ZAMARGU-4260 file (C-alpha; in steps of 0.2 Angstrom, whole numbers, plus 5000, padded with zeros to 4 digits):
<rodrens>
0) 5212/4989/5084 | 5199/4984/5071 | 5187/4969/5070 | 5186/4957/5056 | 5170/4947/5053
5) 5170/4938/5037 | 5170/4951/5023 | 5167/4965/5035 | 5179/4976/5045 | 5173/4986/5059
10) 5185/5001/5062 | 5182/5011/5078 | 5195/5023/5075 | 5186/5031/5060 | 5169/5024/5064
15) 5168/5015/5048 | 5161/4998/5042 | 5170/4991/5027 | 5164/4977/5016 | 5178/4969/5006
20) 5187/4986/5009 | 5173/4997/5003 | 5164/5008/5015 | 5146/5004/5020 | 5135/5019/5023
25) 5128/5019/5040 | 5119/5031/5052 | 5130/5035/5067 | 5119/5026/5080 | 5119/5010/5069
30) 5138/5010/5070 | 5137/5013/5088 | 5125/4998/5091 | 5137/4986/5080 | 5152/4992/5090
35) 5143/4990/5107 | 5138/4972/5102 | 5155/4967/5095 | 5165/4974/5110 | 5153/4964/5122
40) 5151/4949/5111 | 5154/4937/5126 | 5137/4941/5133 | 5119/4947/5129 | 5118/4966/5130
45) 5101/4971/5139 | 5089/4983/5131 | 5092/4996/5145 | 5111/4994/5142 | 5109/4998/5124
50) 5098/5013/5127 | 5109/5020/5140 | 5125/5018/5129 | 5117/5025/5113 | 5104/5038/5119
55) 5109/5041/5138 | 5093/5045/5148 | 5082/5050/5133 | 5065/5041/5132 | 5066/5029/5117
60) 5052/5018/5110 | 5053/5000/5106 | 5050/5005/5088 | 5066/5016/5087 | 5076/5002/5095
65) 5068/4989/5083 | 5072/5000/5068 | 5090/5002/5073 | 5092/4984/5075 | 5084/4981/5058
70) 5096/4993/5050 | 5111/4985/5059 | 5107/4968/5053 | 5103/4974/5035 | 5121/4983/5035
75) 5128/4966/5039 | 5118/4956/5027 | 5108/4948/5042 | 5090/4948/5046 | 5078/4944/5060
80) 5075/4926/5054 | 5093/4920/5051 | 5101/4930/5065 | 5118/4924/5059 | 5127/4940/5065
85) 5116/4948/5078 | 5104/4936/5088 | 5090/4940/5100 | 5092/4931/5117 | 5075/4929/5124
90) 5073/4938/5140 | 5091/4945/5140 | 5094/4956/5125 | 5105/4956/5110 | 5121/4946/5107
95) 5134/4946/5093 | 5134/4929/5086 | 5147/4929/5071 | 5165/4924/5073 | 5176/4940/5075
100) 5195/4942/5074 | 5204/4957/5081 | 5216/4965/5068 | 5228/4980/5068 | 5220/4995/5060
105) 5228/5000/5043 | 5232/5018/5039 | 5219/5018/5025 | 5206/5011/5036 | 5207/5027/5047
110) 5205/5039/5032 | 5218/5049/5024 | 5235/5050/5033 | 5246/5065/5031 | 5264/5060/5030
115) 5273/5068/5045 | 5285/5082/5042 | 5300/5087/5053 | 5288/5096/5065 | 5277/5081/5067
120) 5290/5067/5069 | 5292/5070/5087 | 5274/5070/5091 | 5271/5054/5081 | 5286/5046/5091
125) 5278/5052/5107 | 5261/5044/5102 | 5270/5028/5098 | 5280/5028/5114 | 5265/5030/5125
130) 5253/5019/5116 | 5255/5003/5127 | 5251/5014/5143 | 5236/5022/5134 | 5230/5005/5128
135) 5230/4999/5146 | 5222/5014/5153 | 5208/5013/5140 | 5206/4994/5143 | 5204/4997/5162
140) 5192/5012/5159 | 5181/5001/5147 | 5181/4987/5160 | 5175/4999/5173 | 5162/5006/5162
145) 5156/4988/5157 | 5154/4984/5175 | 5145/5000/5179 | 5133/4997/5164 | 5130/4979/5169
150) 5126/4983/5187 | 5115/4998/5182 | 5106/4988/5169 | 5103/4974/5182 | 5095/4986/5194
155) 5086/4999/5183 | 5068/4995/5178 | 5066/4994/5159 | 5063/5010/5150 | 5045/5011/5144
160) 5040/5017/5127 | 5029/5033/5126 | 5011/5027/5129 | 4999/5025/5114 | 4983/5036/5115
165) 4967/5034/5105 | 4954/5048/5104 | 4937/5039/5102 | 4923/5048/5092 | 4913/5061/5102
170) 4895/5057/5106 | 4884/5072/5101 | 4871/5072/5115 | 4865/5090/5111 | 4850/5085/5101
175) 4856/5097/5087 | 4861/5088/5071 | 4870/5103/5065 | 4883/5098/5078 | 4886/5080/5071
180) 4903/5086/5065 | 4909/5084/5083 | 4908/5065/5081 | 4925/5064/5072 | 4930/5082/5071
185) 4932/5085/5090 | 4943/5070/5094 | 4953/5074/5078 | 4956/5091/5083 | 4961/5085/5101
190) 4972/5071/5093 | 4981/5084/5082 | 4985/5096/5097 | 4990/5081/5108 | 5001/5074/5095
195) 5012/5090/5096 | 5020/5082/5112 | 5034/5069/5112 | 5029/5060/5128 | 5014/5052/5121
200) 5011/5043/5104 | 4994/5049/5098 | 4987/5036/5085 | 4981/5045/5069 | 4963/5050/5072
205) 4958/5045/5054 | 4964/5027/5058 | 4954/5027/5075 | 4939/5033/5065 | 4940/5019/5053
210) 4942/5006/5067 | 4927/5013/5076 | 4917/5008/5060 | 4923/4990/5062 | 4911/4977/5067
215) 4916/4971/5085 | 4914/4953/5090 | 4899/4949/5102 | 4902/4954/5120 | 4915/4968/5115
220) 4910/4986/5115 | 4916/4997/5101 | 4928/5006/5112 | 4935/4990/5118 | 4937/4983/5101
225) 4946/4999/5095 | 4958/4998/5110 | 4961/4979/5105 | 4964/4983/5086 | 4975/4999/5089
230) 4984/4992/5104 | 4981/5009/5113 | 4987/5011/5131 | 4975/5026/5134 | 4958/5028/5127
235) 4948/5044/5128 | 4929/5044/5126 | 4920/5060/5126 | 4902/5067/5125 | 4895/5084/5121
240) 4880/5091/5130 | 4870/5107/5128 | 4867/5115/5145 | 4859/5131/5139 | 4858/5142/5124
245) 4876/5143/5118 | 4883/5134/5133 | 4890/5117/5131 | 4898/5104/5142 | 4912/5092/5136
250) 4913/5076/5146 | 4929/5066/5144 | 4932/5049/5152 | 4951/5043/5152 | 4954/5025/5153
255) 4973/5022/5154 | 4972/5004/5158 | 4986/4999/5170 | 4995/5015/5168 | 4984/5025/5179
260) 4967/5024/5187 | 4952/5030/5176 | 4947/5048/5177 | 4934/5060/5171 | 4936/5078/5165
265) 4922/5091/5163 | 4924/5107/5153 | 4910/5120/5149 | 4910/5134/5137 | 4902/5143/5122
270) 4911/5135/5108 | 4914/5116/5105 | 4930/5119/5096 | 4937/5130/5111 | 4932/5116/5122
275) 4943/5104/5112 | 4958/5116/5114 | 4955/5118/5132 | 4954/5099/5135 | 4972/5096/5130
280) 4980/5103/5146 | 4967/5094/5157 | 4970/5077/5148 | 4989/5079/5150 | 4988/5084/5168
285) 4977/5069/5172 | 4990/5058/5163 | 5004/5066/5173 | 5012/5071/5157 | 5017/5089/5161
290) 5011/5105/5153 | 5006/5105/5134 | 5018/5112/5121 | 5014/5129/5115 | 5006/5127/5098
295) 5008/5142/5087 | 4993/5148/5078 | 4980/5139/5090 | 4975/5148/5106 | 4961/5145/5118
300) 4950/5158/5110 | 4952/5152/5092 | 4935/5143/5093 | 4930/5147/5075 | 4946/5141/5067
305) 4947/5126/5078 | 4929/5122/5073 | 4934/5124/5054 | 4948/5112/5056 | 4937/5100/5065
310) 4923/5100/5052 | 4936/5096/5039 | 4942/5082/5049 | 4925/5075/5051 | 4922/5075/5032
315) 4939/5067/5029 | 4936/5053/5041 | 4919/5049/5033 | 4928/5048/5016 | 4921/5065/5009
320) 4938/5072/5004 | 4931/5085/4992 | 4920/5092/5005 | 4934/5092/5018 | 4946/5103/5007
325) 4938/5120/5009 | 4938/5118/5028 | 4957/5113/5028 | 4961/5127/5016 | 4952/5140/5026
330) 4961/5134/5042 | 4978/5133/5034 | 4976/5151/5027 | 4970/5159/5043 | 4982/5149/5055
335) 4998/5146/5044 | 5008/5141/5059 | 4996/5127/5064 | 5005/5113/5054 | 4992/5100/5056
340) 4979/5110/5046 | 4992/5112/5032 | 4997/5094/5032 | 4978/5089/5031 | 4976/5101/5016
345) 4991/5092/5007 | 4984/5075/5011 | 4967/5080/5004 | 4975/5087/4988 | 4984/5070/4986
350) 4968/5061/4988 | 4958/5072/4976 | 4972/5072/4963 | 4979/5089/4963 | 4997/5084/4962
355) 5005/5102/4959 | 4995/5109/4974 | 4999/5094/4985 | 5017/5095/4982 | 5018/5113/4986
360) 5008/5111/5002 | 5017/5096/5008 | 5035/5102/5004 | 5031/5118/5014 | 5025/5108/5029
365) 5040/5097/5028 | 5052/5112/5028 | 5044/5119/5043 | 5042/5102/5052 | 5061/5099/5050
370) 5065/5116/5056 | 5055/5113/5072 | 5061/5095/5074 | 5043/5089/5072 | 5047/5071/5066
375) 5029/5066/5066 | 5023/5078/5053 | 5040/5078/5044 | 5038/5059/5041 | 5019/5060/5037
380) 5023/5073/5024 | 5036/5062/5016 | 5024/5048/5016 | 5011/5058/5007 | 5024/5065/4995
385) 5029/5047/4991 | 5011/5042/4988 | 5010/5057/4976 | 5025/5050/4967 | 5017/5032/4967
390) 5001/5039/4959 | 5012/5046/4945 | 5021/5029/4944 | 5038/5038/4949 | 5043/5023/4960
395) 5062/5027/4962 | 5057/5045/4968 | 5044/5037/4980 | 5057/5025/4987 | 5069/5039/4990
400) 5056/5049/5000 | 5051/5033/5010 | 5069/5030/5015 | 5070/5048/5021 | 5054/5045/5031
405) 5061/5029/5039 | 5075/5040/5047 | 5061/5050/5056 | 5048/5037/5060 | 5057/5027/5073
410) 5048/5035/5087 | 5031/5028/5081 | 5029/5010/5078 | 5013/5012/5068 | 5021/5025/5056
415) 5037/5015/5055 | 5028/4999/5050 | 5017/5009/5037 | 5033/5016/5029 | 5041/4999/5029
420) 5026/4991/5020 | 5025/5005/5007 | 5044/5003/5004 | 5041/4985/5002 | 5027/4987/4989
425) 5037/5000/4979 | 5053/4989/4979 | 5042/4975/4973 | 5036/4985/4959 | 5054/4990/4954
430) 5059/4971/4956 | 5072/4975/4969 | 5067/4960/4978 | 5081/4959/4992 | 5076/4976/4997
435) 5057/4972/4997 | 5060/4957/5007 | 5071/4966/5020 | 5057/4980/5022 | 5044/4967/5023
440) 5054/4958/5037 | 5056/4975/5046 | 5037/4978/5045 | 5033/4960/5051 | 5044/4962/5066
445) 5036/4979/5071 | 5018/4973/5068 | 5021/4958/5079 | 5031/4966/5093 | 5019/4980/5095
450) 5003/4970/5091 | 4997/4982/5077 | 4982/4971/5073 | 4975/4985/5062 | 4990/4982/5050
455) 4990/4963/5049 | 4980/4964/5032 | 4992/4977/5025 | 5006/4966/5030 | 4999/4951/5021
460) 4995/4962/5006 | 5013/4967/5005 | 5018/4949/5006 | 5007/4946/4991 | 5015/4960/4981
465) 5032/4953/4985 | 5027/4935/4981 | 5019/4941/4965 | 5035/4950/4960 | 5045/4934/4963
470) 5032/4924/4952 | 5027/4913/4967 | 5009/4910/4963 | 5005/4899/4978 | 5013/4911/4990
475) 5003/4926/4982 | 4987/4916/4984 | 4991/4912/5002 | 4995/4930/5007 | 4979/4936/4999
480) 4969/4924/5009 | 4978/4929/5024 | 4974/4947/5021 | 4956/4943/5019 | 4955/4933/5035
485) 4964/4947/5044 | 4952/4960/5039 | 4937/4949/5043 | 4945/4945/5060 | 4944/4963/5066
490) 4928/4967/5058 | 4935/4978/5044 | 4922/4977/5031 | 4929/4990/5020 | 4946/4982/5018
495) 4938/4965/5017 | 4929/4970/5002 | 4945/4975/4994 | 4954/4960/5000 | 4941/4949/4992
500) 4943/4958/4976 | 4962/4955/4976 | 4961/4937/4980 | 4948/4935/4966 | 4960/4942/4954
505) 4973/4930/4959 | 4961/4915/4957 | 4955/4921/4940 | 4973/4921/4934 | 4975/4903/4941
510) 4959/4897/4932 | 4949/4895/4948 | 4934/4903/4940 | 4921/4897/4952 | 4929/4904/4968
515) 4934/4920/4958 | 4916/4923/4953 | 4910/4921/4970 | 4922/4933/4978 | 4920/4946/4963
520) 4901/4945/4966 | 4904/4947/4985 | 4915/4962/4983 | 4903/4970/4970 | 4887/4967/4981
525) 4895/4974/4997 | 4902/4989/4988 | 4887/4995/4979 | 4882/5013/4984 | 4897/5013/4996
530) 4913/5012/4986 | 4911/5017/4967 | 4929/5012/4963 | 4928/4995/4970 | 4910/4993/4963
535) 4917/4996/4946 | 4933/4986/4947 | 4924/4971/4955 | 4909/4972/4943 | 4920/4973/4928
540) 4930/4958/4933 | 4914/4949/4938 | 4906/4952/4921 | 4922/4946/4912 | 4922/4930/4922
545) 4904/4927/4917 | 4907/4931/4899 | 4921/4918/4900 | 4909/4906/4907 | 4896/4909/4893
550) 4883/4918/4904 | 4880/4933/4893 | 4863/4936/4899 | 4870/4939/4917 | 4882/4951/4910
555) 4869/4964/4903 | 4862/4971/4919 | 4880/4972/4927 | 4886/4982/4911 | 4871/4993/4912
560) 4874/4997/4931 | 4893/5000/4927 | 4888/5011/4912 | 4877/5022/4924 | 4891/5023/4937
565) 4903/5029/4924 | 4891/5042/4918 | 4887/5048/4936 | 4906/5049/4940 | 4910/5058/4923
570) 4923/5044/4920 | 4925/5041/4901 | 4936/5026/4903 | 4923/5017/4915 | 4910/5021/4902
575) 4921/5013/4888 | 4924/4997/4898 | 4906/4995/4902 | 4902/4997/4884 | 4914/4983/4880
580) 4906/4972/4892 | 4889/4975/4883 | 4898/4973/4866 | 4905/4956/4872 | 4888/4950/4877
585) 4880/4955/4861 | 4894/4947/4851 | 4892/4930/4860 | 4874/4930/4856 | 4877/4933/4838
590) 4873/4951/4836 | 4889/4957/4827 | 4882/4974/4821 | 4877/4978/4839 | 4894/4973/4846
595) 4902/4984/4832 | 4892/4999/4837 | 4897/4997/4856 | 4915/4995/4851 | 4915/5011/4841
600) 4907/5021/4855 | 4920/5014/4867 | 4935/5018/4856 | 4929/5036/4855 | 4929/5038/4874
605) 4947/5033/4876 | 4962/5044/4872 | 4975/5033/4863 | 4989/5044/4868 | 4985/5042/4887
610) 4981/5023/4886 | 4987/5015/4870 | 4985/4997/4877 | 4967/4999/4881 | 4963/5008/4865
615) 4971/4995/4854 | 4962/4981/4864 | 4945/4990/4860 | 4950/4992/4842 | 4955/4973/4840
620) 4937/4969/4846 | 4930/4982/4834 | 4940/4975/4819 | 4934/4957/4823 | 4916/4962/4824
625) 4918/4972/4808 | 4926/4957/4799 | 4909/4949/4801 | 4897/4964/4801 | 4906/4976/4790
630) 4922/4970/4782 | 4925/4986/4772 | 4928/4995/4788 | 4942/4984/4794 | 4956/4992/4783
635) 4952/5009/4792 | 4954/5001/4809 | 4970/4993/4804 | 4977/5009/4798 | 4972/5019/4814
640) 4981/5005/4824 | 4996/5005/4814 | 4998/5024/4815 | 4997/5023/4834 | 5009/5008/4836
645) 5022/5017/4824 | 5021/5032/4836 | 5026/5023/4851 | 5043/5024/4859 | 5045/5005/4858
650) 5033/4999/4843 | 5040/4981/4846 | 5030/4980/4862 | 5014/4979/4851 | 5021/4967/4838
655) 5008/4954/4843 | 4993/4966/4841 | 5000/4973/4825 | 5000/4956/4817 | 4983/4952/4822
660) 4976/4968/4814 | 4986/4964/4798 | 4978/4947/4798 | 4960/4953/4799 | 4964/4967/4786
665) 4971/4954/4774 | 4956/4942/4777 | 4943/4957/4774 | 4952/4960/4758 | 4951/4942/4753
670) 4970/4939/4754 | 4972/4922/4762 | 4991/4920/4761 | 4995/4937/4769 | 4982/4933/4783
675) 4990/4916/4786 | 5008/4924/4787 | 5002/4938/4799 | 4994/4925/4810 | 5010/4915/4810
680) 5020/4930/4815 | 5007/4934/4829 | 5009/4916/4835 | 5028/4919/4836 | 5028/4936/4844
685) 5028/4940/4863 | 5011/4943/4870 | 5012/4952/4887 | 4994/4958/4886 | 4987/4941/4881
690) 4997/4928/4890 | 4985/4914/4887 | 4984/4918/4868 | 4965/4920/4869 | 4965/4934/4855
695) 4975/4923/4844 | 4963/4908/4846 | 4948/4920/4844 | 4954/4930/4829 | 4961/4915/4820
700) 4945/4906/4822 | 4934/4921/4816 | 4945/4921/4801 | 4944/4902/4798 | 4925/4902/4800
705) 4923/4917/4788 | 4935/4912/4775 | 4934/4893/4777 | 4953/4894/4780 | 4960/4878/4788
710) 4977/4886/4789 | 4971/4900/4800 | 4962/4887/4811 | 4978/4877/4812 | 4988/4892/4818
715) 4975/4898/4830 | 4973/4880/4838 | 4991/4875/4840 | 4992/4868/4857 | 4974/4872/4861
720) 4965/4860/4873 | 4946/4861/4873 | 4946/4851/4889 | 4954/4864/4899 | 4950/4880/4890
725) 4943/4894/4901 | 4936/4906/4887 | 4918/4902/4882 | 4919/4912/4866 | 4934/4903/4860
730) 4925/4886/4865 | 4910/4892/4855 | 4920/4896/4839 | 4930/4880/4841 | 4914/4870/4842
735) 4907/4878/4826 | 4924/4875/4817 | 4924/4857/4822 | 4906/4854/4817 | 4910/4861/4800
740) 4924/4848/4799 | 4913/4834/4804 | 4923/4831/4820 | 4908/4827/4832 | 4920/4821/4846
745) 4929/4837/4847 | 4913/4847/4845 | 4906/4838/4860 | 4921/4840/4870 | 4920/4859/4868
750) 4901/4858/4872 | 4905/4848/4888 | 4918/4860/4894 | 4906/4875/4891 | 4893/4866/4901
755) 4906/4864/4915 | 4910/4882/4915 | 4892/4888/4915 | 4887/4876/4929 | 4902/4881/4940
760) 4898/4900/4937 | 4880/4898/4941 | 4884/4888/4957 | 4895/4902/4962 | 4882/4916/4959
765) 4869/4906/4969 | 4879/4908/4984 | 4882/4927/4981 | 4867/4934/4973 | 4871/4950/4964
770) 4858/4964/4967 | 4858/4977/4952 | 4853/4995/4956 | 4841/5003/4944 | 4852/5012/4931
775) 4851/5031/4930 | 4844/5039/4914
</rodrens>
């Protein structure tokens, strides 16, 4: 017997789900869940009944069950919001909700059927003759099993998920600053060893260390706040004291909440690293978890290697990945069987941009972890390999790796949610929106059901990515605001800076310049000296917003700061962008030669083969400055640009820029008609890198003012509204052109708009004063 549900057919005989006659790929337990719910569709099936039917008496986490439910719904084109096929009955379990019709199984549904020969005819006849009795016996057995499961489920207590454990930073009470590494290193070591077991979910020590740096609300300790944010069941605090020369004491306090009474553990020894290893068995005993698993490569006497690994963890948790790398490398080389050391080395290589080494390290960890059945490290390795692929814009590869990680991450809700969110982001980049939405829904369910407050902001950031891919500007802004609010609610200053920056980008695109400037300034001010990447990104966008408001004097100190940052970080692209800010400020103030010099310096710092779009943007500014300051140089710039565009795989992608270069070259040569034709062609070309057409307005007005070319002005200003324009430089040039035409009303309209932009920007800066550090020599 099979079951028909709309376009789906469920075939128990061959364990297949068909959609319009075509098989749907399913994991075995996903099919088991679907079949269990269909066969018991007259009532809600309790959680314990599902677990017992699918896993027997193995301990299964809520995350694993949630992931299985998500996959079943996805296979049936259902989700947790619609619940058209599988619905959740509050307090009772899961129930099949869609209409189902029993149908006879067809031969092709059960797979290929071999035609019976003479020897098989009697057997086939016998099977047919006994089928009614077999069916009756099966029905009675199924009924008895259902009664047994129902009674057992009603009496058995719900099966608890493995408890979540968080290792808090260790207090260095020795008075020796050389032992400050124990702060994050010792709990990181203990978490890595504790995580080898399956009976407790150990929260990633890196995440706990970040939470420790959050700003807790008044009346809540750091430990209490860390427990609140991570939703940890068990919290382990520790303190290292020095008793005598080379004799230390590690004091641990276990707070298991409602799971067990609080307890204290005291261990003494000569090496802090050894104390961390010895603590594992004592912690597990106190929590009644049984003996610790045997960890190959790490023994109680491996104090030196334990300390080496712990020192690397401390550096990594403080964001100093380059300093962490030698420690992890040494630990991995000397204890190759200790997978956490090799995994952390691979993670460090991803962060420090060593793709080949990272891939080799992580693939080695993945192979061993799979062989050992260590789903935690296998899933973590796949996530890091996916991140490596994303760094190289290989999104299809990243998505495949994340799909593989999904099949392993079900035991850990945090890892499961992280994988789902990364998958949603990658799917959004690939514009595979149904997949992105389904991954987002799965992550939302996990974050809510497991109270993963630390991931709220990440969830909203993924919502923003999906909304942006959908072209929903309102939803994108709302999601970014929610992400900022979520980070601020838990005191996550680091992420709040990034969330403020992301929201500012959205607001700037929407033309909400005042609020965008305030948020860019906030992010820039709070990241100075803390996060160089965010300092540069927010500072660059802040300076652009101020230039667009006509505040060129305010841009100069920011440009100087960013130029110094680019030099200190040995980043030529950052230096080029900072020079372009200075070039824009000089151009706006009428210093065309100075602007031209900055553009030339910037162009020399960018490799056109690596970043053709940036190089062409710089050369456009160079050509426009040269058109005023050095017209004879425009032809050479146009030839360089033409050569690069012609060498691209799809030169048509740069048709807009090509026509603008041609228009300026024709103007410099005194050829008005070709300049007009090139501007007309630019106006008709797609402009993916200039959606508002600012380059067309700006370059057309430069040509019009230089050559007194009314045709160029008409083309540049088609559809232009000075009352809503958001680019001060275009408004300035527009006002000059209208003054030449004697059109005082339009000139005054441009001047009024400029005043509005400046006033709005200055008001925003007044609420977020920007401190500029002295520039380095």
